C-alpha positions as CSV (number, residue, x, y, z in Angstrom):
1,X,21.0,-29.5,-50.2
2,X,24.3,-30.2,-52.1
3,X,25.4,-27.5,-54.3
4,X,28.1,-27.3,-57.0
5,X,31.1,-25.2,-56.9
6,X,29.7,-22.3,-59.2
7,X,26.9,-21.8,-56.9
8,X,29.4,-21.5,-53.9
9,X,31.6,-19.1,-55.9
10,X,28.8,-17.2,-56.7
11,X,27.6,-17.1,-53.2
12,X,31.0,-16.3,-52.0
13,X,31.4,-13.2,-54.3
14,X,28.5,-11.8,-52.1
15,X,30.7,-11.8,-49.1
16,X,32.4,-8.6,-48.3
17,X,35.9,-8.7,-46.9
18,X,35.4,-5.4,-44.6
19,X,39.3,-4.5,-44.6
20,X,40.0,-5.1,-48.1
21,X,36.7,-3.6,-49.1
22,X,36.1,-6.4,-51.6
23,X,34.4,-9.7,-52.2
24,X,36.4,-12.6,-51.5
25,X,36.3,-14.0,-55.0
26,X,37.4,-10.5,-56.6
27,X,39.7,-10.2,-54.0
28,X,41.6,-13.6,-54.6
29,X,41.0,-14.6,-51.1
30,X,39.6,-18.1,-52.0
31,X,42.2,-20.7,-51.8
32,X,40.3,-23.5,-52.7
33,X,36.5,-25.1,-52.7
34,X,36.3,-28.8,-52.3
35,X,33.0,-30.6,-52.8
36,X,32.1,-33.8,-51.6
37,X,28.5,-34.6,-51.8
38,X,26.7,-32.5,-49.1
39,X,29.8,-31.4,-47.9
40,X,32.1,-28.7,-48.9
41,X,35.7,-27.5,-47.4
42,X,36.5,-23.8,-48.4
43,X,40.1,-22.4,-47.6
44,X,40.3,-18.7,-47.6
45,X,43.8,-17.0,-47.4
46,X,44.0,-13.3,-46.5
47,X,47.0,-11.3,-47.6
48,X,47.3,-9.6,-44.1
49,X,47.1,-10.5,-40.4
50,X,43.5,-11.0,-39.3
51,X,43.1,-13.0,-36.3
52,X,40.5,-10.8,-34.7
53,X,38.6,-11.1,-37.8
54,X,38.5,-14.6,-38.7
55,X,35.5,-15.5,-36.6
56,X,33.5,-12.8,-38.1
57,X,34.2,-13.7,-41.7
58,X,33.7,-17.5,-41.1
59,X,30.2,-16.3,-39.9
60,X,29.7,-14.3,-42.8
61,X,30.6,-17.2,-45.0
62,X,28.4,-19.7,-43.3
63,X,25.4,-17.1,-43.8
64,X,25.9,-16.8,-47.3
65,X,26.2,-20.6,-48.1
66,X,23.1,-21.3,-45.6
67,X,21.2,-24.3,-47.1
68,X,24.0,-25.7,-49.0
69,X,25.1,-28.8,-46.8
70,X,27.8,-29.1,-44.2
71,X,30.4,-26.3,-44.5
72,X,33.9,-26.6,-43.4
73,X,35.7,-23.1,-43.4
74,X,39.5,-22.8,-43.1
75,X,40.7,-19.4,-42.9
76,X,44.7,-18.3,-43.0
77,X,46.8,-15.3,-43.4
78,X,49.7,-15.2,-45.5
79,X,51.9,-11.8,-45.6
80,X,53.9,-11.4,-48.6
81,X,56.8,-8.6,-49.4
82,X,55.2,-5.9,-51.5
83,X,56.8,-3.5,-53.6
84,X,58.8,-0.5,-52.6
85,X,60.4,2.9,-54.2
86,X,62.0,2.2,-57.6
87,X,65.8,1.1,-57.2
88,X,65.1,-0.1,-53.8
89,X,65.1,-3.8,-52.6
90,X,63.4,-5.1,-49.3
91,X,66.0,-5.6,-46.7
92,X,67.0,-9.0,-45.2
93,X,64.8,-10.3,-42.5
94,X,62.1,-7.6,-43.2
95,X,58.9,-8.3,-45.5
96,X,57.5,-4.7,-45.2
97,X,58.4,-1.5,-43.9
98,X,55.5,0.9,-42.4
99,X,56.3,4.5,-41.8
100,X,54.2,6.4,-39.2
101,X,54.5,9.9,-39.6
102,X,53.1,13.2,-38.7
103,X,53.2,16.7,-39.8
104,X,53.8,18.2,-36.2
105,X,54.6,17.0,-32.8
106,X,52.3,16.3,-30.0
107,X,49.9,14.3,-31.9
108,X,50.6,11.1,-30.2
109,X,52.3,9.5,-33.1
110,X,55.0,7.3,-31.1
111,X,52.0,5.8,-28.8
112,X,50.0,5.2,-32.2
113,X,53.1,3.5,-33.9
114,X,53.8,1.4,-30.7
115,X,50.3,0.2,-30.3
116,X,50.1,-0.2,-34.0
117,X,52.7,-2.7,-34.0
118,X,51.5,-4.5,-30.9
119,X,48.3,-4.8,-32.8
120,X,49.7,-6.0,-35.8
121,X,51.2,-8.7,-33.7
122,X,48.2,-9.4,-31.9
123,X,46.7,-10.1,-35.4
124,X,49.1,-12.6,-36.1
125,X,52.1,-10.9,-37.7
126,X,55.8,-11.0,-36.7
127,X,56.5,-7.3,-35.9
128,X,59.6,-4.8,-35.3
129,X,59.7,-1.2,-34.2
130,X,62.4,1.2,-35.2
131,X,62.6,4.3,-33.5
132,X,63.9,6.9,-36.0
133,X,63.3,10.0,-33.9
134,X,67.0,10.3,-32.8
135,X,66.6,13.6,-30.9
136,X,63.5,12.3,-29.0
137,X,63.5,8.6,-28.8
138,X,60.4,7.3,-26.6
139,X,60.3,3.6,-28.0
140,X,62.5,1.9,-25.1
141,X,60.1,3.5,-22.3
142,X,57.0,2.9,-24.3
143,X,58.0,-0.9,-24.7
144,X,59.1,-1.3,-21.2
145,X,62.8,-2.3,-22.6
146,X,66.0,-1.4,-20.5
147,X,69.6,-1.9,-21.0
148,X,71.7,-2.1,-24.2
149,X,71.3,-4.5,-27.2
150,X,73.7,-7.4,-27.4
151,X,76.2,-7.7,-30.3
152,X,77.5,-11.3,-30.9
153,X,80.0,-10.4,-33.7
154,X,81.0,-7.0,-32.9
155,X,79.4,-5.5,-36.1
156,X,75.8,-5.9,-35.9
157,X,73.0,-5.6,-32.8
158,X,70.4,-7.9,-31.7
159,X,66.8,-6.2,-31.7
160,X,65.7,-5.5,-28.0
161,X,62.3,-7.6,-27.3
162,X,59.3,-5.9,-25.6
163,X,55.9,-7.6,-25.2
164,X,57.1,-9.8,-28.0
165,X,58.0,-7.1,-30.3
166,X,61.5,-6.3,-31.8
167,X,62.8,-3.0,-31.6
168,X,65.8,-0.5,-32.1
169,X,66.4,2.8,-30.9
170,X,69.2,5.3,-30.2
171,X,67.5,5.5,-26.8
172,X,69.2,2.0,-26.0
173,X,72.8,3.1,-26.7
174,X,72.7,6.4,-24.5
175,X,71.3,7.6,-21.3
176,X,68.0,8.6,-21.4
177,X,68.7,12.3,-20.3
178,X,71.5,12.5,-22.9
179,X,70.8,15.2,-25.4
180,X,71.6,14.3,-28.9
181,X,73.2,17.3,-30.2
182,X,73.9,16.2,-33.9
183,X,73.6,17.8,-37.1
184,X,71.5,16.4,-40.0
185,X,73.9,14.2,-41.6
186,X,74.9,12.6,-38.2
187,X,71.3,11.9,-37.5
188,X,70.6,10.2,-41.2
189,X,73.7,8.2,-40.8
190,X,72.8,6.8,-37.4
191,X,69.1,5.9,-38.6
192,X,70.6,4.0,-41.3
193,X,73.0,2.3,-39.1
194,X,70.3,1.2,-36.8
195,X,68.1,0.0,-39.6
196,X,70.7,-2.0,-41.4
197,X,72.8,-3.2,-38.5
198,X,70.1,-4.7,-36.6
199,X,69.6,-8.4,-37.1
200,X,65.9,-8.3,-37.7
201,X,64.4,-11.8,-37.3
202,X,62.0,-12.4,-40.3
203,X,59.9,-9.5,-39.5
204,X,56.5,-9.3,-41.5
205,X,56.4,-5.6,-40.8
206,X,58.7,-3.2,-39.3
207,X,57.0,-0.1,-38.1
208,X,59.1,3.1,-38.4
209,X,58.5,5.8,-35.9
210,X,59.4,9.0,-37.7
211,X,60.2,12.4,-36.0
212,X,57.5,15.0,-36.6
213,X,58.0,17.3,-39.8
214,X,59.4,16.9,-43.4
215,X,63.1,17.5,-42.8
216,X,66.7,15.4,-43.4
217,X,65.3,12.1,-41.9
218,X,62.1,11.9,-43.7
219,X,64.0,12.6,-47.0
220,X,66.5,9.7,-46.0
221,X,63.8,7.3,-45.3
222,X,62.2,8.1,-48.8
223,X,65.4,8.0,-50.6
224,X,67.5,5.3,-49.2
225,X,65.0,3.0,-47.0
226,X,62.7,0.7,-48.9
227,X,59.3,1.5,-47.6
228,X,56.2,-0.2,-48.5
229,X,53.6,2.5,-47.0
230,X,53.1,5.3,-44.8
231,X,50.3,6.1,-42.2
232,X,49.5,9.7,-41.3
233,X,48.8,10.6,-37.7
234,X,46.8,13.7,-36.8
235,X,44.3,15.2,-34.4
236,X,40.9,16.8,-35.5
237,X,42.6,20.3,-35.0
238,X,42.9,22.5,-38.1
239,X,46.6,23.3,-37.2
240,X,47.6,19.6,-36.8
241,X,45.6,18.9,-40.1
242,X,47.3,21.5,-41.9
243,X,50.8,20.1,-41.1
244,X,49.5,16.4,-41.5
245,X,48.6,17.3,-45.2
246,X,52.3,18.4,-45.7
247,X,53.5,15.1,-44.6
248,X,50.9,13.3,-47.0
249,X,52.1,15.5,-49.7
250,X,55.8,14.8,-49.2
251,X,55.0,11.1,-49.2
252,X,53.3,11.4,-52.4
253,X,56.3,13.4,-54.1
254,X,58.6,10.5,-53.1
255,X,56.4,7.7,-54.4
256,X,55.6,6.3,-51.1
257,X,52.1,5.0,-50.9
258,X,50.2,6.6,-48.0
259,X,48.1,3.6,-46.6
260,X,45.7,5.6,-44.4
261,X,44.9,8.7,-41.8
262,X,44.6,7.9,-38.1
263,X,42.9,10.6,-36.1
264,X,44.0,10.8,-32.8
265,X,42.4,12.5,-29.6
266,X,39.3,12.4,-31.7
267,X,36.9,12.8,-28.7
268,X,37.0,12.9,-25.1
269,X,34.7,11.0,-22.6
270,X,34.8,12.3,-19.0
271,X,35.5,9.6,-16.8
272,X,33.3,11.3,-14.3
273,X,30.1,12.0,-15.8
274,X,30.2,10.6,-19.3
275,X,30.0,13.7,-21.3
276,X,31.4,13.6,-24.6
277,X,33.2,16.3,-26.3
278,X,35.4,17.0,-29.2
279,X,38.2,19.2,-27.6
280,X,40.3,19.6,-30.5
281,X,37.4,19.8,-33.3
282,X,35.4,17.1,-35.2
283,X,35.6,15.4,-38.4
284,X,38.9,16.8,-39.6
285,X,40.5,13.3,-40.1
286,X,37.4,12.5,-42.4
287,X,37.5,15.8,-44.4
288,X,41.2,15.2,-45.1
289,X,40.7,11.6,-46.0
290,X,37.9,12.7,-48.8
291,X,40.1,15.6,-50.0
292,X,43.2,13.6,-50.7
293,X,41.4,10.4,-51.6
294,X,43.1,8.4,-48.6
295,X,41.2,6.2,-46.3
296,X,40.7,7.3,-42.6
297,X,41.7,4.1,-40.9
298,X,40.5,4.9,-37.7
299,X,39.6,7.5,-34.8
300,X,41.0,7.0,-31.3
301,X,39.9,8.8,-28.2
302,X,41.7,11.2,-25.8
303,X,41.8,8.8,-22.9
304,X,44.3,9.3,-20.0
305,X,44.9,5.4,-19.8
306,X,46.5,5.3,-23.2
307,X,49.0,7.9,-21.9
308,X,49.6,6.6,-18.5
309,X,50.1,2.9,-20.0
310,X,52.5,4.0,-22.8
311,X,54.5,5.9,-20.1
312,X,54.5,2.9,-17.9
313,X,56.0,0.6,-20.7
314,X,52.8,-1.2,-21.0
315,X,50.8,0.1,-23.9
316,X,47.2,-0.2,-24.4
317,X,47.1,-3.2,-26.7
318,X,49.1,-5.4,-24.3
319,X,48.0,-3.8,-21.1
320,X,44.1,-3.9,-22.0
321,X,43.6,-6.6,-24.7
322,X,40.2,-6.8,-24.4
323,X,39.1,-3.3,-24.2
324,X,37.4,-1.0,-26.8
325,X,40.6,0.9,-27.3
326,X,42.5,-2.1,-28.3
327,X,39.9,-3.1,-30.3
328,X,40.2,0.2,-32.4
329,X,43.8,-0.3,-32.5
330,X,43.5,-3.5,-33.9
331,X,41.0,-2.6,-36.5
332,X,43.4,-0.1,-37.6
333,X,46.2,-2.5,-37.8
334,X,43.9,-4.7,-40.0
335,X,42.9,-1.9,-42.5
336,X,46.3,-0.7,-42.6
337,X,47.9,-4.2,-43.6
338,X,44.8,-4.7,-45.9
339,X,45.8,-1.6,-47.9
340,X,49.1,-2.5,-48.2
341,X,48.0,-6.2,-49.6
342,X,46.2,-4.3,-52.2
343,X,49.6,-3.1,-53.4
344,X,51.9,-4.7,-55.9
345,X,53.9,-7.6,-54.5
346,X,57.6,-7.8,-54.7
347,X,59.1,-10.6,-56.7
348,X,62.9,-10.0,-56.3
349,X,63.1,-12.7,-54.0
350,X,61.5,-15.3,-56.5
351,X,64.4,-14.7,-58.9
352,X,67.7,-16.3,-58.6
353,X,70.7,-14.2,-59.0
354,X,72.6,-15.1,-62.4
355,X,76.4,-14.8,-62.0
356,X,78.5,-14.9,-65.2
357,X,82.0,-16.5,-64.8
358,X,84.9,-17.1,-67.1
359,X,86.1,-20.6,-67.1
């Protein structure tokens, strides 16, 4: 049975994009609807990478249009550059910067940042990682990268590539066991140089792994680096949540939107007997998200393989692509990018520069 365009639109308005938490019509994901007799072609374009969600979404659309004849569904993603802090513009070669932060150390922030980057890539994005932890750089080891970055012009650096992800870190420029005995101004200058002097190659998302806390580095990031959004990593432990709230409030004060919270080490399942135990407490991330009106993007288990794989330079999303843990990371990546997709877009690149000359 054929249907007209209005009926198709009405049915598509009942299909919910679980990542955007909106229906396809109000979420402006329907690019076109072409009806030809008893056949219709529907083009859906998402504003975030979601390769792992395409099949599920297509199935939901088919169910909604059941009985309306032959349906050809084409789903794609188009990633745009989104607005940053006032008086700042997105950097050349980078569409969006996502800061991954925590209020305190030891919550698995770097492991989460690297796996988030790999998950965004697995969903179809071009991704980079900037290791902003000058005192304790860990990204080189986690991505399995060795050696120093090349410089073709003596002024800029080529990003190192690990598992297909571009990266830059002070760890590439010094020996692994060399301590960085620097004061704050030197650290912030180094961070800006690592970001600005790297030839990032058409990156959709640059994930910045921030050091823990709310000090000089974080302030520099908020004031001088065009950040599209931030992700807060915490554990369910009360002390970790207390510090995570400080990080969240810091981003709010500097007008960087917090895209959501990731609860790490949420539950431990014994590899021997299968007993599940909430070692660091239970439901802390959920309570924090409700108190501050910020989405809980996902909860990750306390699992020895996550640590072993990150230490070995082969993070979970790369090492165990089809595992349940990788599926959680990819769901977090989709939700993070979808939250960013709801933010205002940056249109500066659409306007030409006007130059006035005396002739």
